[in-house]
C-alpha positions in Angstrom: -23.6 -18.0 25.7 -24.0 -21.4 24.3 -22.8 -20.9 20.6 -19.8 -19.3 22.1 -18.9 -22.0 24.4 -19.4 -24.5 21.6 -17.0 -22.4 19.3 -14.6 -22.4 22.2 -14.8 -26.0 22.8 -14.2 -26.7 19.1 -11.1 -24.3 18.8 -9.8 -25.8 22.0 -9.9 -29.2 20.5 -8.1 -28.0 17.4 -5.5 -26.6 19.9 -5.1 -29.8 21.6 -4.6 -31.7 18.4 -2.0 -29.2 17.1 -0.1 -29.3 20.6 -0.1 -33.1 20.4 1.2 -33.1 16.8 4.0 -30.6 17.6 5.0 -32.5 20.8 4.9 -36.0 19.2 5.8 -35.4 15.4 5.6 -38.3 12.8 8.6 -40.6 12.7 11.3 -40.0 10.1 10.9 -42.1 7.0 13.5 -43.8 5.1 12.6 -41.8 1.9 13.2 -38.3 3.5 16.9 -39.5 4.3 17.6 -41.1 1.0 16.0 -38.4 -1.1 18.7 -36.0 -0.9 21.1 -38.5 -2.5 18.8 -39.4 -5.3 18.9 -38.1 -8.9 21.9 -35.9 -8.6 20.6 -34.1 -5.6 18.7 -31.7 -7.9 21.9 -29.7 -8.7 21.4 -29.3 -12.3 18.1 -27.5 -12.3 18.0 -26.6 -8.5 14.5 -28.4 -8.2 13.2 -31.5 -6.7 13.3 -34.9 -8.6 10.1 -36.0 -7.0 7.9 -33.6 -8.8 4.8 -35.5 -8.3 5.2 -35.7 -4.6 6.0 -32.0 -4.2 3.4 -30.6 -6.6 0.6 -32.8 -5.3 1.3 -32.1 -1.6 2.3 -35.6 -0.8 3.5 -36.5 2.6 5.9 -39.1 3.5 3.5 -41.0 5.8 1.0 -41.5 2.8 -2.0 -41.7 5.2 -5.5 -41.1 3.9 -6.2 -38.6 6.5 -3.0 -36.4 5.7 -3.8 -36.7 2.0 -7.3 -35.1 2.7 -6.5 -32.4 5.1 -2.9 -31.5 3.9 -4.1 -29.3 0.9 -6.3 -27.3 3.2 -3.6 -26.8 5.8 -1.3 -25.9 3.1 -3.6 -23.2 1.6 -4.2 -21.8 5.2 -0.4 -21.8 5.7 0.3 -20.0 2.5 -2.5 -17.4 2.9 -1.1 -16.6 6.4 2.4 -16.3 5.0 1.2 -13.8 2.5 -0.2 -11.6 5.2 2.9 -11.9 7.5 6.0 -12.3 5.1 6.1 -10.1 2.2 9.6 -10.9 0.9 8.6 -13.8 -1.3 9.6 -17.4 -1.5 13.2 -16.8 -2.6 13.8 -14.7 0.5 12.0 -17.1 2.9 14.0 -20.3 1.3 17.2 -18.4 1.7 16.6 -17.6 5.5 15.5 -21.2 6.1 18.7 -22.5 4.5 20.8 -20.1 6.5 19.2 -21.1 9.8 19.7 -24.7 9.0 16.2 -25.8 9.6 14.6 -28.9 8.2 17.9 -30.4 7.0 16.1 -33.9 6.1 13.7 -32.5 3.7 14.3 -31.1 0.1 14.8 -27.5 -0.4 11.4 -27.2 -2.1 9.5 -28.8 0.9 11.1 -26.7 3.6 9.0 -23.6 2.9 5.9 -25.5 3.4 7.1 -27.1 6.5 8.0 -23.7 7.9 4.6 -22.3 6.9 2.8 -25.2 8.5 4.8 -24.5 11.9 3.9 -20.9 11.5 0.3 -21.8 11.2 0.5 -24.1 14.3 2.0 -21.2 16.3 -0.7 -18.9 15.3 -3.4 -21.4 16.1 -1.7 -22.3 19.5 -1.6 -18.6 20.6 -5.2 -18.0 19.5 -6.2 -21.1 21.6 -4.7 -19.5 24.6 -7.2 -16.5 24.3 -10.0 -19.0 23.9 -9.0 -20.5 27.1 -9.0 -17.3 29.0 -12.5 -16.5 28.1 -14.2 -18.8 30.6 -11.4 -18.4 33.2 -11.4 -14.6 33.2 -15.0 -13.9 32.2 -13.9 -11.5 29.3 -16.4 -9.5 27.4 -16.6 -9.6 23.7 -14.6 -6.6 23.1 -11.9 -7.7 25.6 -11.8 -11.2 24.0 -11.4 -9.8 20.5 -8.5 -7.4 21.7 -6.8 -10.3 23.4 -7.4 -12.6 20.5 -5.9 -10.1 18.2 -2.8 -9.7 20.4 -2.0 -13.2 20.8 -2.5 -13.8 17.1 0.1 -11.2 16.4 2.4 -12.8 19.0 1.9 -16.2 17.5 2.5 -14.8 13.8 5.7 -13.0 14.7 7.1 -15.6 17.1 8.2 -18.0 14.2 9.8 -15.2 12.3 11.7 -14.2 15.5 12.9 -17.8 16.1 14.0 -18.1 12.5 16.2 -14.8 12.8 17.6 -16.0 16.1 18.5 -19.4 14.5 20.2 -17.6 11.7 22.3 -15.5 14.2 23.1 -18.5 16.4 24.4 -20.4 13.5 26.4 -17.4 12.1 28.1 -17.2 15.4 28.9 -20.9 15.6 30.2 -20.8 12.0 32.5 -17.8 12.9 34.1 -20.0 15.8 34.3 -22.9 13.5 35.9 -21.5 10.4 39.1 -20.6 12.0 39.8 -24.2 12.9 38.5 -25.4 9.6 40.8 -22.9 7.6 43.8 -24.0 9.7 43.2 -27.7 9.0 42.7 -27.0 5.3 46.0 -25.3 5.1 47.9 -28.1 6.8 46.2 -30.5 4.2 47.0 -28.4 1.4 50.6 -27.8 2.3 51.0 -31.6 2.9 50.6 -32.0 -0.8 46.7 -32.7 -1.3 44.4 -30.9 -3.6 41.3 -28.9 -2.7 38.9 -32.0 -3.1 41.0 -34.3 -1.0 41.6 -31.7 1.6 37.9 -30.9 1.9 37.1 -34.6 1.9 39.6 -35.3 4.8 38.1 -32.6 6.8 34.4 -33.7 6.2 35.4 -37.3 7.1 36.2 -36.6 10.6 34.9 -33.1 11.3 31.4 -32.2 12.5 29.5 -28.7 12.7 27.8 -26.4 10.5 30.9 -25.5 8.4 31.6 -29.1 7.9 27.9 -29.6 6.7 28.2 -27.0 4.3 31.4 -28.4 2.9 29.7 -32.0 2.7 26.9 -30.1 0.7 29.4 -29.0 -1.8 31.1 -32.5 -2.1 27.6 -34.0 -2.7 26.9 -31.6 -5.5 30.4 -32.3 -6.9 29.8 -36.1 -6.8 26.5 -35.6 -8.3 28.0 -34.2 -11.5 28.7 -30.4 -10.7 32.0 -28.8 -11.0 33.7 -28.3 -7.7 34.1 -24.6 -8.2 30.6 -24.2 -8.9 29.5 -26.1 -5.8 31.7 -23.9 -3.8 30.3 -20.8 -5.4 26.8 -21.9 -4.6 27.5 -22.6 -0.9 29.3 -19.2 -0.7 26.2 -17.6 -2.0 23.8 -19.2 0.5 26.0 -19.2 3.8 25.1 -16.7 6.4 28.7 -16.2 7.6 30.8 -13.7 5.6 34.2 -15.2 6.4 32.8 -18.8 5.4 31.8 -17.2 2.2 35.2 -15.8 1.5 36.7 -19.3 2.3 34.4 -21.1 -0.1 35.1 -18.4 -2.9 38.8 -18.9 -2.2 38.5 -22.6 -2.5 36.7 -22.2 -5.8 39.4 -19.8 -7.0 42.2 -22.2 -5.9 40.5 -25.0 -7.9 40.2 -23.1 -11.1 43.5 -20.8 -11.1 45.9 -22.7 -8.7 46.6 -19.9 -6.3 48.5 -20.3 -3.1 45.7 -21.7 -1.1 47.5 -22.4 2.3 48.8 -18.9 2.6 45.6 -17.4 1.7 43.6 -19.6 4.3 46.2 -18.7 6.9 45.7 -15.0 6.2 41.9 -15.4 6.4 42.2 -17.3 9.7 44.0 -14.2 11.1 41.2 -12.0 9.9 38.7 -14.1 11.4 40.7 -14.2 14.8 40.9 -10.4 14.6 37.3 -10.0 14.1 36.5 -12.3 16.9 38.8 -10.3 19.3 37.1 -7.2 18.3 33.6 -8.7 18.8 34.6 -9.9 22.4 36.0 -6.5 23.3 32.7 -4.8 22.1 30.6 -7.5 24.1 32.7 -6.8 27.3 32.3 -3.1 26.9 28.4 -3.5 26.6 28.4 -5.9 29.7 30.4 -3.5 31.7 28.0 -0.6 30.8 25.0 -3.0 31.7 26.6 -3.7 35.1 26.4 0.0 35.8 22.6 0.2 35.5 21.7 -1.6 38.6 24.4 0.1 40.6 23.0 3.5 39.5 19.3 2.4 40.0 19.8 1.0 43.3 22.6 2.7 45.0 22.2 6.3 43.7 18.6 7.0 45.4 20.0 5.3 48.7 23.0 7.6 48.6 20.8 10.8 47.8 18.6 9.9 50.6 21.4 9.8 53.1 22.8 12.9 51.8 19.5 14.8 51.8 18.2 13.4 55.2 20.1 16.1 57.4 19.2 19.0 55.1 15.9 19.9 56.8 17.5 19.9 60.3 20.5 22.0 59.0 18.2 24.5 57.2 15.2 24.7 59.4 16.7 23.9 62.7 14.2 21.4 63.5 
């Protein structure tokens, strides 16, 4: 009994440390905010300019404690990710980018941050099972079963949150792209070019679509062609209509098509798609409203209808 309690106390201490770390993260450093603008924003090769920091697992805080334990934590996080996610780093990086997570980190460091968060979730849910052992007096078999169940919950929780974040961001971008297309069409008809119209929108606008347009402008100012920048964000965005808009901007910059008319037509497509989506959602909600009516009122109605039957049939 004593070794098990010692192990439980040790794992509980680890759980408390992880909980405090998640509740009170390290303050943002200036280097993390400046790095996206340094060395051409890594658009040429698609890799981080700070190769030494990325390859050595460096941390912005630079503390000795983090430098000692960071490789161990990274190894555990990578091993856990190989067990849970088998899609590969490319797919995971694309999902993290589409969800808009860790925007202050370079692209190569986002996967590591997500894996560490996933490891923290697994450790936290595993610590819950350890807390229930002395409270519920579980046997060894019950403890192992509950531990396995909670580990699975902790392992799948982050992936579910990632997918929900992508879906929420896609819905927000569907709402935003209509307004953005209308404003871009106005700017283009007023006599401005593609870059000037996008720059005007980015100076005053906010939102996920504007953030992606700012990303394209940063790549362009770093030396990339504006059409290539639009093509890149068109491939990484989670919203199909946004991808069509970015591809249209790239084509207009290269070939000089009637951009305003095309943007207005695309806006009408977005509006029609949103209308159909709202109709489907309303139909589902009406069907869901019938469930409590059938589940609650139908038995009561059957009871009132069937209550007189014994007296009518048997005369009692």
